[in-house]
C-alpha positions in Angstrom: 118.2 68.9 102.5 116.8 72.2 103.6 116.8 72.8 107.4 114.2 75.0 109.0 115.0 77.0 112.1 112.3 78.1 114.4 113.0 81.6 115.9 111.6 82.7 119.2 110.9 86.3 119.8 111.9 88.2 122.8 108.8 89.5 124.5 110.5 92.8 125.5 111.1 93.6 121.8 107.4 93.6 121.2 106.3 95.2 124.4 103.3 97.5 123.7 102.9 96.0 120.2 100.0 93.6 120.0 100.6 90.6 117.8 97.8 90.3 115.3 96.4 87.0 114.1 97.2 87.9 110.5 100.9 88.2 111.4 100.9 84.9 113.1 99.0 83.3 110.3 101.5 84.7 107.8 104.3 83.1 109.7 102.6 79.8 109.9 101.7 79.9 106.2 105.3 80.6 105.3 106.5 77.6 107.4 103.9 75.3 105.8 104.9 76.4 102.3 108.5 75.7 103.1 107.6 72.2 104.4 105.4 71.5 101.4 108.2 72.5 99.0 110.7 70.2 100.8 108.2 67.3 100.7 107.7 67.9 97.0 111.5 67.8 96.4 111.8 64.6 98.4 109.0 62.9 96.5 110.6 63.9 93.2 113.9 62.4 94.4 112.2 59.2 95.5 110.2 58.8 92.3 113.2 59.5 90.0 115.3 56.9 91.8 112.6 54.2 91.5 112.1 54.6 87.7 
């Protein structure tokens, strides 16, 4: 199974650099895609074991 790790950012690293909504959305989209792929794999496994 794939494990996702959430990374926190140190505020001092990004001081003076405003975080845009598009950057945040991109990160969220990447995470959602990874979750969707994992769910799809789990469903394939479940369906193949029942048939």
